[in-house]
DOGUPA-162411 format. One record per atom (N, C-alpha, C): residue in three letters; x, y, z. Coordinates in pm, whole numbers, padded with zeros to 5 digits, always signed. Atoms other than C-alpha are relative to their C-alpha. Example, Ala and Ser with C-alpha at 12.3 -4.5 7.8 and 13.67 -1.06 7.14 Angstrom:
<atoms>
ALA+00089-00119+00000
ALA+01230-00450+00780
ALA+00090+00120+00000
SER-00082-00119-00006
SER+01367-00106+00714
SER-00077+00109+00073
</atoms>
This chain:
<atoms>
MET-00140-00005+00042
MET+02353-09373-07249
MET+00039+00144-00031
SER-00047-00136+00024
SER+02551-09048-07246
SER+00117-00002-00097
ASP-00108-00013+00097
ASP+02794-08926-07508
ASP+00044+00146+00002
PRO-00045-00140-00010
PRO+03010-08612-07469
PRO-00013+00076-00132
ASN+00014-00067+00129
ASN+02966-08539-07841
ASN-00145+00031-00036
LEU+00140-00028+00027
LEU+02587-08527-07822
LEU-00034+00140+00050
ILE+00029-00139-00034
ILE+02498-08158-07830
ILE-00148+00020+00029
ALA+00145-00008-00021
ALA+02119-08194-07857
ALA-00059-00136-00028
GLY+00061+00131+00015
GLY+01928-08515-07800
GLY-00137-00005+00062
LEU+00133+00020-00057
LEU+01631-08647-07605
LEU-00023+00074+00131
GLU+00012-00059-00133
GLU+01700-08453-07288
GLU-00088+00124+00003
ARG+00087-00117+00008
ARG+01511-08143-07409
ARG-00086-00012-00125
SER+00089+00002+00116
SER+01235-08074-07658
SER+00058+00084-00113
GLU-00063-00074+00108
GLU+01477-07952-07923
GLU-00063-00038-00134
ASP+00060+00021+00130
ASP+01377-07926-08287
ASP+00072-00109-00079
ALA-00077+00102+00072
ALA+01653-08162-08410
ALA+00111-00051+00090
GLY-00115+00051-00071
GLY+01934-08378-08285
GLY+00129+00055-00060
VAL-00128-00053+00047
VAL+02290-08245-08307
VAL+00112-00083+00063
TYR-00111+00083-00048
TYR+02605-08458-08281
TYR+00132+00054-00056
LYS-00130-00057+00039
LYS+02961-08323-08285
LYS+00090-00107-00059
LEU-00097+00089+00065
LEU+03200-08491-08529
LEU+00143+00045+00024
THR-00132-00059-00026
THR+03497-08256-08491
THR-00023+00130+00075
GLU+00013-00127-00070
GLU+03568-07930-08313
GLU-00067+00107-00085
GLU+00059-00100+00089
GLU+03435-07745-08618
GLU-00118-00052-00081
LEU+00107+00057+00080
LEU+03166-07976-08753
LEU-00090-00091+00083
ALA+00100+00086-00062
ALA+02846-08129-08619
ALA-00109-00030-00103
VAL+00112+00034+00088
VAL+02559-08307-08792
VAL-00131+00031+00072
VAL+00135-00027-00050
VAL+02194-08205-08748
VAL-00092-00102-00067
GLN+00087+00105+00054
GLN+01932-08478-08789
GLN-00143+00020+00047
THR+00141-00009-00035
THR+01554-08469-08800
THR-00080-00088-00093
LEU+00090+00085+00078
LEU+01259-08667-08933
LEU-00142+00048+00023
ASP+00139-00041-00014
ASP+00900-08568-09003
ASP-00080-00048-00121
PHE+00091+00035+00109
PHE+00609-08699-09209
PHE-00143+00004+00053
PHE+00139-00009-00043
PHE+00231-08665-09203
PHE-00095-00028-00117
THR+00103+00024+00100
THR-00095-08722-09389
THR-00030+00129-00076
PRO+00028-00121+00080
PRO-00217-08481-09661
PRO-00088+00099+00074
ILE+00081-00107-00056
ILE-00352-08147-09547
ILE-00059+00088-00109
VAL+00058-00066+00116
VAL-00431-08017-09896
VAL-00033-00106-00104
ASP+00043+00098+00099
ASP-00596-08189-10193
ASP+00101-00018-00113
ASP-00093+00006+00112
ASP-00331-08108-10452
ASP+00125-00077+00040
PRO-00115+00081-00042
PRO-00059-08378-10436
PRO+00133+00071-00016
TYR-00125-00074+00019
TYR+00214-08152-10575
TYR+00021+00097+00116
GLN-00009-00092-00113
GLN+00139-07889-10309
GLN+00029-00074+00130
PHE-00027+00080-00120
PHE+00133-08158-10041
PHE+00147-00037+00009
GLY-00142+00033+00001
GLY+00481-08269-10146
GLY+00087+00119+00038
GLN-00075-00121-00032
GLN+00608-07912-10127
GLN-00008+00034+00149
ILE+00021-00034-00141
ILE+00458-07852-09783
ILE+00072-00099+00091
ALA-00062+00101-00084
ALA+00582-08181-09639
ALA+00151+00017+00006
VAL-00145-00020+00003
VAL+00939-08110-09749
VAL+00039+00126+00076
SER-00029-00124-00072
SER+00935-07751-09625
SER-00010-00020+00150
ASN+00017+00029-00142
ASN+00806-07874-09290
ASN+00116-00083+00055
SER-00108+00087-00047
SER+01073-08144-09264
SER+00132+00074+00013
LEU-00125-00075-00003
LEU+01357-07904-09340
LEU+00002+00105+00111
SER+00010-00114-00091
SER+01232-07645-09093
SER+00074-00021+00131
ASP-00067+00026-00128
ASP+01374-07814-08782
ASP+00150+00028-00008
VAL-00142-00029+00017
VAL+01727-07787-08921
VAL+00022+00150-00004
TYR-00012-00147+00007
TYR+01675-07419-09005
TYR-00016+00063+00138
ALA+00022-00057-00132
ALA+01545-07353-08653
ALA+00123-00012+00090
MET-00122+00019-00080
MET+01870-07487-08504
MET+00116+00084-00053
GLY-00109-00075+00062
GLY+02075-07261-08733
GLY+00085-00083-00092
GLY-00077+00090+00084
GLY+02188-07555-08945
GLY-00029+00016-00148
ARG+00017+00002+00145
ARG+02220-07612-09317
ARG-00033-00141-00043
PRO+00035+00135+00045
PRO+02030-07914-09452
PRO+00073-00034-00129
LEU-00079+00041+00117
LEU+02233-08111-09705
LEU-00063-00116-00077
THR+00054+00117+00066
THR+02074-08448-09777
THR-00133-00040+00064
ALA+00130+00045-00051
ALA+01733-08607-09738
ALA-00034-00135-00058
MET+00054+00128+00049
MET+01558-08942-09772
MET-00153+00005+00013
ASN+00146+00002+00001
ASN+01192-08982-09866
ASN-00054-00106+00094
ILE+00077+00095-00079
ILE+00950-09151-09626
ILE-00140-00002-00061
VAL+00128+00009+00071
VAL+00639-09278-09807
VAL-00082-00117+00054
CYS+00101+00103-00026
CYS+00331-09468-09693
CYS-00110+00022-00104
PHE+00090-00022+00113
PHE+00100-09527-09989
PHE-00099-00116-00015
PRO+00103+00104+00021
PRO-00231-09714-10044
PRO-00003-00043-00147
VAL-00020+00034+00140
VAL-00123-09877-10368
VAL-00122-00065-00064
ASN+00117+00068+00056
ASN-00447-10073-10410
ASN-00122+00090-00017
THR+00118-00087+00005
THR-00684-09779-10372
THR+00029+00138-00057
MET-00035-00133+00051
MET-00496-09477-10508
MET+00092-00013-00119
ASP-00079+00007+00122
ASP-00350-09416-10851
ASP+00144+00043+00026
ILE-00141-00028-00023
ILE+00028-09416-10863
ILE+00039+00139-00048
SER-00028-00135+00047
SER+00015-09081-11046
SER-00005+00101+00114
VAL+00006-00089-00117
VAL-00076-08920-10713
VAL+00135+00001+00070
LEU-00131+00007-00065
LEU+00249-09043-10561
LEU+00106+00070-00083
ARG-00097-00067+00086
ARG+00445-08922-10861
ARG-00004+00151+00020
GLU+00013-00144-00017
GLU+00308-08571-10813
GLU+00050+00045+00138
ILE-00050-00032-00134
ILE+00381-08574-10439
ILE+00153+00004-00001
LEU-00145+00007+00003
LEU+00739-08679-10503
LEU+00059+00111-00087
ARG-00048-00110+00085
ARG+00776-08422-10781
ARG-00002+00133+00077
GLY+00007-00122-00081
GLY+00658-08144-10551
GLY+00108+00003+00106
GLY-00105+00007-00102
GLY+00892-08262-10278
GLY+00137+00022-00057
LEU-00131-00013+00062
LEU+01189-08288-10512
LEU+00026+00144-00045
ASP-00016-00140+00039
ASP+01130-07938-10651
ASP+00032+00088+00120
LYS-00029-00079-00120
LYS+01127-07799-10299
LYS+00139-00029+00053
MET-00137+00032-00041
MET+01447-07985-10213
MET+00101+00071-00089
HIS-00089-00072+00090
HIS+01611-07838-10522
HIS+00006+00148+00037
GLU+00003-00140-00042
GLU+01500-07491-10410
GLU+00087+00022+00123
ALA-00077-00011-00125
ALA+01663-07554-10072
ALA+00146-00039-00016
GLY-00137+00047+00019
GLY+01984-07693-10224
GLY+00027-00130+00072
VAL-00011+00128-00071
VAL+01918-08032-10062
VAL-00002-00113-00102
ILE-00010+00112+00092
ILE+02012-08358-10234
ILE-00078-00120+00054
LEU+00071+00123-00035
LEU+01775-08655-10226
LEU+00092-00119-00022
VAL-00096+00110+00011
VAL+01987-08963-10155
VAL-00064-00138+00014
GLY+00066+00130-00013
GLY+01725-09235-10112
GLY-00132+00013+00072
GLY+00125-00001-00072
GLY+01426-09329-09904
GLY-00056-00139+00018
HIS+00065+00128-00024
HIS+01183-09601-09811
HIS-00151+00018-00012
SER+00145-00005+00016
SER+00821-09677-09897
SER-00061-00130+00052
VAL+00076+00116-00043
VAL+00563-09911-09748
VAL-00144+00017-00046
GLU+00142-00006+00030
GLU+00209-10001-09841
GLU-00076+00027+00128
ASP+00075-00041-00119
ASP-00037-09839-09602
ASP-00140+00041-00046
LYS+00136-00043+00034
LYS-00410-09772-09596
LYS-00013+00151-00004
GLU+00007-00146-00007
GLU-00336-09405-09526
GLU+00127+00060-00060
LEU-00112-00066+00065
LEU-00114-09185-09741
LEU+00076+00088+00098
LYS-00086-00084-00082
LYS+00181-09025-09562
LYS+00127+00029-00078
TYR-00125-00035+00068
TYR+00490-08842-09684
TYR+00080+00098+00085
GLY-00090-00093-00068
GLY+00790-08664-09537
GLY+00143-00037-00028
LEU-00143+00020+00022
LEU+01166-08671-09503
LEU+00072-00029+00130
SER-00106-00007-00101
SER+01454-08766-09284
SER+00107+00090-00060
VAL-00090-00104+00050
VAL+01705-08483-09314
VAL+00129+00000+00081
THR-00131-00017-00064
THR+02075-08451-09239
THR+00061+00132-00045
GLY-00064-00128+00030
GLY+02247-08115-09216
GLY+00127+00015+00080
THR-00123-00028-00074
THR+02560-07957-09074
THR-00010+00134+00071
ILE-00007-00124-00077
ILE+02642-07684-08826
ILE+00132+00002+00076
HIS-00116-00010-00088
HIS+02940-07554-08630
HIS-00045-00028+00142
PRO+00044+00037-00134
PRO+02922-07703-08279
PRO-00025+00118+00094
SER+00016-00115-00089
SER+02953-07361-08114
SER-00109+00096-00046
ARG+00100-00091+00055
ARG+02680-07203-08328
ARG-00141-00059+00000
VAL+00132+00061-00008
VAL+02387-07430-08246
VAL-00094+00095+00073
ILE+00102-00085-00063
ILE+02074-07229-08166
ILE-00105-00091+00063
PHE+00094+00085-00071
PHE+01865-07401-07900
PHE-00135+00071+00012
ASN+00130-00064-00020
ASN+01497-07343-07827
ASN-00015+00056+00141
THR-00006-00069-00129
THR+01590-07232-07475
THR+00122+00091+00002
GLY-00110-00095-00008
GLY+01824-06955-07370
GLY-00043+00144-00015
CYS+00052-00137+00008
CYS+01596-06651-07399
CYS+00053+00083+00117
GLN-00053-00090-00102
GLN+01733-06351-07208
GLN-00097+00114+00028
PRO+00087-00113-00030
PRO+01539-06079-07025
PRO+00034+00120-00089
GLY-00020-00113+00090
GLY+01490-05784-07257
GLY-00002-00038-00146
ASP+00008+00045+00139
ASP+01493-05997-07573
ASP-00134+00036-00061
ARG+00124-00012+00077
ARG+01236-05926-07841
ARG-00024-00131-00074
LEU+00040+00124+00066
LEU+01047-06206-08014
LEU-00050+00032-00140
ILE+00042-00018+00139
ILE+01019-06215-08393
ILE-00064-00129-00051
LEU+00069+00111+00066
LEU+00766-06442-08565
LEU+00004+00026-00150
THR-00029-00026+00141
THR+00838-06491-08935
THR-00112-00039-00097
LYS+00113+00035+00087
LYS+00513-06640-09074
LYS-00131+00026+00075
PRO+00129-00020-00066
PRO+00145-06566-09007
PRO-00058-00131+00052
LEU+00069+00115-00058
LEU-00067-06802-08797
LEU-00134-00023-00070
GLY+00137+00025+00046
GLY-00404-06958-08874
GLY-00015-00110-00102
VAL+00013+00100+00107
VAL-00321-07232-09124
VAL-00078-00123+00047
GLY+00077+00114-00049
GLY-00469-07501-08900
GLY-00150+00024-00010
ILE+00141-00037+00011
ILE-00801-07318-08890
ILE-00043+00001-00147
ILE+00032-00002+00143
ILE-00792-07259-09266
ILE-00012-00142-00054
ASN+00005+00138+00047
ASN-00718-07627-09330
ASN-00124-00072+00050
THR+00122+00059-00053
THR-01006-07728-09106
THR-00121+00047-00079
ALA+00111-00055+00079
ALA-01243-07497-09294
ALA+00001-00054-00143
LEU-00013+00052+00136
LEU-01109-07628-09625
LEU-00067-00137-00012
LYS+00058+00135+00004
LYS-01226-07980-09537
LYS-00151+00003-00016
VAL+00146-00012+00014
VAL-01587-07857-09523
VAL-00036+00110-00100
GLN+00018-00096+00110
GLN-01543-07612-09814
GLN-00055+00134+00048
GLU+00043-00130-00055
GLU-01587-07301-09599
GLU+00108+00107-00011
ALA-00108-00098+00011
ALA-01249-07132-09655
ALA-00001+00066-00137
GLY-00008-00073+00125
GLY-01217-06863-09920
GLY+00127-00033-00075
GLN-00115+00036+00082
GLN-00978-06918-10210
GLN+00122+00084+00033
GLU-00115-00086-00034
GLU-00761-06620-10114
GLU+00069-00050+00126
SER-00057+00050-00125
SER-00715-06760-09764
SER+00069-00134-00022
ILE-00061+00129+00031
ILE-00644-07108-09902
ILE+00135+00021-00066
ASP-00125-00028+00070
ASP-00381-06970-10137
ASP+00106+00055+00095
GLN-00095-00057-00095
GLN-00222-06771-09855
GLN+00053-00108+00093
ALA-00042+00107-00090
ALA-00216-07074-09624
ALA+00097-00095-00069
VAL-00088+00091+00075
VAL-00064-07300-09890
VAL+00135+00066-00025
GLY-00125-00072+00023
GLY+00194-07034-09975
GLY+00087+00006+00124
CYS-00074-00006-00126
CYS+00292-06997-09610
CYS+00061-00136+00034
MET-00048+00133-00038
MET+00321-07371-09551
MET+00111-00050-00093
ALA-00100+00046+00097
ALA+00522-07431-09868
ALA+00128+00082+00004
ALA-00117-00088-00002
ALA+00762-07143-09802
ALA+00108-00054+00094
LEU-00112+00044-00082
LEU+01104-07244-09673
LEU+00033+00103+00108
ASN-00054-00089-00103
ASN+01241-07099-09349
ASN+00149+00025-00021
GLN-00142-00012+00029
GLN+01582-07095-09515
GLN+00051+00143+00013
LYS-00046-00139-00003
LYS+01613-06719-09565
LYS-00006+00057+00141
ALA+00013-00049-00137
ALA+01485-06640-09217
ALA+00112-00054+00088
SER-00106+00061-00079
SER+01736-06884-09069
SER+00135+00064-00031
GLU-00127-00061+00039
GLU+02026-06739-09267
GLU+00013+00141+00056
LEU-00004-00138-00048
LEU+01935-06384-09167
LEU+00016+00006+00152
MET-00010-00006-00147
MET+01894-06459-08797
MET+00141-00032+00047
GLN-00135+00037-00040
GLN+02243-06606-08790
GLN+00099+00116-00011
THR-00085-00119+00003
THR+02384-06259-08860
THR-00012+00081+00128
GLU+00025-00072-00125
GLU+02259-06147-08517
GLU+00026-00091+00119
PRO-00025+00080-00120
PRO+02328-06262-08158
PRO-00129-00061+00056
VAL+00126+00062-00038
VAL+02018-06482-08133
VAL+00016-00081+00129
SER-00004+00072-00127
SER+01943-06618-07785
SER-00063-00138-00010
ALA+00074+00125+00012
ALA+01698-06892-07884
ALA-00089+00007-00123
CYS+00090+00005+00115
CYS+01481-07008-08172
CYS-00071-00134-00003
THR+00072+00123+00028
THR+01215-07266-08253
THR-00089+00026-00120
ASP+00098-00019+00106
ASP+00979-07328-08541
ASP-00139-00034+00054
ILE+00137+00014-00050
ILE+00604-07306-08488
ILE-00072-00105-00082
THR+00068+00108+00070
THR+00433-07632-08575
THR-00122-00044+00081
GLY+00124+00055-00053
GLY+00178-07859-08409
GLY-00047+00052+00134
PHE+00041-00050-00131
PHE+00179-07703-08062
PHE-00048+00145-00004
GLY+00045-00139+00010
GLY+00090-07356-08193
GLY+00100+00098+00056
LEU-00093-00103-00048
LEU+00259-07028-08112
LEU+00019-00008+00151
LEU-00015-00001-00146
LEU+00184-07039-07740
LEU+00059-00130+00053
GLY-00058+00127-00043
GLY+00269-07407-07707
GLY+00150-00003-00017
HIS-00145+00000+00023
HIS+00612-07363-07861
HIS+00068+00110+00082
ALA-00056-00104-00087
ALA+00668-07038-07670
ALA+00016-00053+00142
CYS-00011+00061-00134
CYS+00599-07234-07350
CYS+00123-00090+00009
GLU-00120+00084+00001
GLU+00872-07481-07448
GLU+00125+00084+00019
MET-00118-00086-00007
MET+01115-07189-07474
MET+00027+00050+00142
ILE-00019-00054-00134
ILE+01058-07078-07114
ILE-00023-00101+00111
GLU+00029+00101-00102
GLU+00962-07400-06936
GLU+00127-00035+00079
ASN-00112+00028-00090
ASN+01190-07457-06634
ASN+00118+00095-00021
GLN-00101-00103+00019
GLN+01380-07139-06725
GLN-00026+00116+00095
ASP+00012-00113-00092
ASP+01441-06822-06523
ASP-00054+00126-00069
VAL+00060-00111+00073
VAL+01244-06605-06766
VAL-00145-00029-00029
GLY+00137+00012+00048
GLY+00889-06542-06880
GLY-00013+00081-00128
MET+00024-00072+00124
MET+00732-06381-07185
MET-00126+00084+00010
VAL+00122-00076+00025
VAL+00481-06116-07280
VAL-00025-00006-00150
ILE+00039+00004+00140
ILE+00300-06172-07610
ILE-00102+00111-00025
ASP+00092-00106+00039
ASP+00134-05870-07772
ASP-00091-00056-00109
SER+00088+00070+00094
SER-00165-06037-07938
SER-00034+00086-00121
ALA+00034-00088+00111
ALA-00239-05731-08152
ALA+00109+00005-00105
ALA-00113-00005+00093
ALA+00105-05760-08314
ALA+00021-00131-00075
VAL-00022+00132+00059
VAL+00077-06128-08407
VAL-00062-00006-00140
PRO+00056+00011+00135
PRO+00036-06179-08784
PRO-00080-00129-00015
TYR+00079+00120+00027
TYR-00237-06419-08896
TYR-00082+00021-00127
ILE+00084-00006+00120
ILE-00444-06501-09202
ILE-00136+00056+00040
ALA+00115-00078-00047
ALA-00737-06260-09179
ALA-00126-00084+00019
GLU+00125+00076-00007
GLU-01017-06508-09247
GLU+00000-00100+00116
ALA-00007+00098-00108
ALA-00894-06737-08969
ALA-00082+00043+00121
ALA+00077-00048-00115
ALA-01055-06516-08705
ALA-00149-00021-00021
GLU+00142+00021+00029
GLU-01395-06528-08875
GLU-00037-00147+00005
LEU+00025+00144-00001
LEU-01373-06903-08924
LEU+00001-00055+00142
ALA-00004+00043-00140
ALA-01277-06949-08559
ALA-00128+00039+00073
ASP+00127-00043-00059
ASP-01585-06749-08458
ASP-00114-00093-00038
TRP+00102+00095+00045
TRP-01791-06997-08660
TRP+00019-00138+00062
GLY-00026+00129-00062
GLY-01637-07284-08464
GLY+00080-00096-00085
LEU-00080+00086+00087
LEU-01420-07417-08747
LEU+00144-00002+00052
ILE-00126+00004-00074
ILE-01132-07499-08514
ILE+00051-00143+00007
PRO-00053+00138-00008
PRO-00901-07803-08531
PRO+00005-00050+00144
GLY-00004+00059-00133
GLY-00909-08043-08239
GLY+00131+00023+00071
GLY-00130-00026-00060
GLY-00539-07980-08185
GLY+00007+00130+00076
MET+00001-00127-00072
MET-00614-07626-08075
MET-00044-00022+00144
TYR+00050+00026-00135
TYR-00814-07752-07777
TYR+00102-00078+00082
ARG-00102+00076-00073
ARG-00543-08002-07685
ARG+00117+00090+00039
ASN-00108-00094-00032
ASN-00276-07731-07706
ASN-00038+00091+00116
ARG+00045-00092-00106
ARG-00480-07496-07490
ARG-00010-00071+00134
ASP+00016+00073-00126
ASP-00563-07758-07230
ASP+00135-00036+00062
PHE-00130+00044-00049
PHE-00201-07872-07204
PHE+00083+00115+00057
ARG-00088-00110-00039
ARG-00045-07527-07165
ARG-00070+00114+00074
SER+00072-00112-00061
SER-00315-07309-07008
SER+00051+00036+00139
HIS-00050-00028-00135
HIS-00156-07343-06662
HIS+00123+00091-00002
MET-00119-00086+00011
MET+00147-07148-06791
MET-00033+00137-00057
ILE+00036-00119+00075
ILE-00048-06867-06956
ILE-00100+00085+00075
ASP+00093-00099-00055
ASP-00214-06553-06819
ASP-00059+00077-00118
MET+00065-00058+00116
MET-00462-06450-07088
MET-00085+00120+00040
ASP+00080-00119-00027
ASP-00598-06095-07076
ASP-00141-00023-00053
GLU+00139+00024+00040
GLU-00977-06102-07090
GLU-00039+00082-00123
ALA+00029-00079+00119
ALA-00964-05842-07367
ALA+00036-00071-00130
VAL-00037+00076+00120
VAL-00812-06095-07608
VAL-00120-00084-00043
SER+00121+00068+00048
SER-01099-06228-07820
SER+00019-00150-00005
ALA-00004+00145+00005
ALA-01189-06595-07826
ALA+00060-00048-00132
SER-00055+00041+00129
SER-01103-06614-08196
SER+00151+00018-00005
LEU-00145-00023-00001
LEU-00758-06465-08142
LEU+00069-00099+00093
GLN-00057+00103-00086
GLN-00696-06701-07852
GLN+00013-00133-00076
ALA-00006+00122+00080
ALA-00778-06989-08088
ALA+00116+00005-00099
ILE-00109-00015+00096
ILE-00531-06853-08343
ILE+00135-00017+00070
LEU-00127+00010-00073
LEU-00256-06831-08080
LEU+00033-00143+00039
PHE-00021+00142-00031
PHE-00305-07200-07993
PHE-00012-00089-00123
ASP+00027+00075+00121
ASP-00378-07307-08352
ASP+00120-00083-00042
PRO-00112+00082+00046
PRO-00160-07604-08459
PRO+00038+00037-00143
GLN-00049-00041+00131
GLN+00053-07498-08754
GLN+00071-00116-00069
THR-00082+00090+00081
THR+00205-07702-09034
THR+00102+00085-00074
SER-00106-00075+00067
SER+00541-07574-09159
SER-00013+00149+00030
GLY+00012-00139-00042
GLY+00502-07254-08958
GLY+00133+00073-00001
GLY-00119-00084+00001
GLY+00750-06973-08915
GLY+00092-00026+00117
LEU-00093+00005-00112
LEU+01044-06930-08683
LEU-00043+00101+00106
LEU+00016-00093-00111
LEU+01004-06771-08340
LEU+00139+00023+00057
ILE-00139-00033-00028
ILE+01331-06593-08272
ILE+00008+00095+00118
SER-00024-00086-00116
SER+01445-06445-07940
SER+00139+00060-00014
LEU-00129-00068+00016
LEU+01720-06184-07968
LEU-00003+00134+00070
PRO-00004-00127-00072
PRO+01839-05865-07798
PRO-00079+00110-00069
ALA+00083-00110+00054
ALA+01618-05559-07840
ALA+00078+00086-00097
ALA-00081-00086+00086
ALA+01906-05366-07997
ALA+00015-00056-00140
SER-00017+00065+00131
SER+01918-05618-08284
SER-00132-00027-00070
ALA+00127+00049+00053
ALA+01549-05690-08334
ALA-00054+00084-00114
GLU+00056-00086+00104
GLU+01437-05389-08535
GLU+00081-00010-00129
GLY-00084+00011+00117
GLY+01734-05415-08768
GLY-00023-00131-00074
LEU+00025+00129+00063
LEU+01678-05785-08832
LEU-00137-00001-00067
LEU+00134-00006+00058
LEU+01308-05723-08891
LEU+00000+00077-00131
ALA-00006-00081+00122
ALA+01384-05453-09147
ALA+00065-00078-00114
VAL-00067+00080+00103
VAL+01623-05682-09333
VAL-00092-00111-00050
MET+00093+00105+00041
MET+01366-05962-09333
MET-00106+00054-00095
HIS+00100-00060+00089
HIS+01107-05732-09485
HIS+00059+00029-00137
ARG-00064-00029+00128
ARG+01351-05623-09755
ARG+00027-00128-00079
GLU-00032+00127+00065
GLU+01434-05987-09829
GLU-00125-00082-00032
GLY+00123+00066+00041
GLY+01068-06075-09884
GLY-00075-00075+00107
ILE+00072+00065-00110
ILE+00969-06211-09543
ILE-00093+00105+00059
VAL+00081-00121-00025
VAL+00692-05954-09536
VAL-00089-00012+00122
ASP+00089+00016-00114
ASP+00480-06104-09258
ASP+00074-00003+00134
ALA-00077+00004-00125
ALA+00762-06110-09002
ALA-00037+00119+00089
ALA+00040-00106-00093
ALA+00675-05911-08690
ALA+00058-00027+00138
ILE-00037+00011-00141
ILE+00793-05841-08337
ILE-00130-00020+00077
VAL+00127+00037-00062
VAL+00524-06012-08130
VAL+00005-00001+00152
GLY-00007+00000-00144
GLY+00651-05981-07776
GLY+00140+00017+00050
GLU-00131-00016-00062
GLU+00940-05972-07534
GLU+00018-00101+00112
VAL-00036+00090-00110
VAL+01119-06180-07274
VAL+00023+00085+00124
ARG-00015-00073-00126
ARG+01106-06068-06910
ARG+00053-00094+00108
SER-00051+00081-00112
SER+01267-06183-06588
SER-00113-00053+00087
GLU+00117+00043-00076
GLU+00921-06212-06429
GLU-00124+00014-00088
PRO+00003+00117-00089
PRO+00696-06402-06410
PRO+00073-00118-00063
LYS-00079+00111+00051
LYS+00935-06693-06448
LYS-00090-00117-00043
GLY+00072+00117+00047
GLY+00802-06980-06655
GLY-00144+00024-00038
ARG+00138-00032+00037
ARG+00482-06799-06752
ARG-00002+00097-00118
ILE+00018-00090+00114
ILE+00351-06614-07055
ILE-00125+00086+00025
ILE+00111-00095-00008
ILE+00134-06303-07030
ILE-00041+00034-00142
VAL+00053-00038+00131
VAL-00086-06252-07337
VAL-00093+00119+00022
ARG+00080-00121-00023
ARG-00222-05902-07355
ARG-00062+00051-00129
</atoms>
């Protein structure tokens, strides 16, 4: 079924759905929930909410309301755990200026939490994950490696500093980065989540008349992630991401195996990957650094050739 007011739906791998209500107002809708990736329930609530809101920020929208989605093993887990998850989530919603308007819970053997989110945007200002232009620079706003750190955490091999950095990254909102990018003529944007940096970058150029070059040395990542990857502490999602997208990627043999793993590492509540004209990139990066987005970096560029492929050097 087609609808002339549907701006973004199932036809592309967009981060959220967008539906036009009037000539000056559209709604942005998304939904996301997952199982715990950290032991602390309050932190889990914070991360889950930040992750759920991120899709709206990636489209250039403003999230307004949210509804909780809860699956909880009521017979095997103390209800205090759920209270802490919801408290962490609510605190993060307050930070984002989002109002909780309801939700739904079911009994489940496996704990899960997330949100459905509704936001708004001007119909002519929607930022899609395609539309990169030759000559654009690519800005990544958060470091990679949280999937590797989380995998190491499960077997108690990650250092506390790396754990704290990963949790801080995942819990951080993409709100400021989204607001700042909207001051520039952005060509395309997506948020980096389960498909990893290269997986989501592939979505940006798939079936498009452009390609990308990623400068692996410029990509920010949590330092210990490389060492842990060398030890083989790599999430299974990394291998799936690599296998699915390797046909689109030309990997320089000088890029280490650990760095390749980081580039495919599935992220939770990762940063934004922003494509914008070269003339605007350095200025936006400087403003981001001043505004506290200290890990933001220019990690590559868009080229007219090779179309539909990514060169990692």
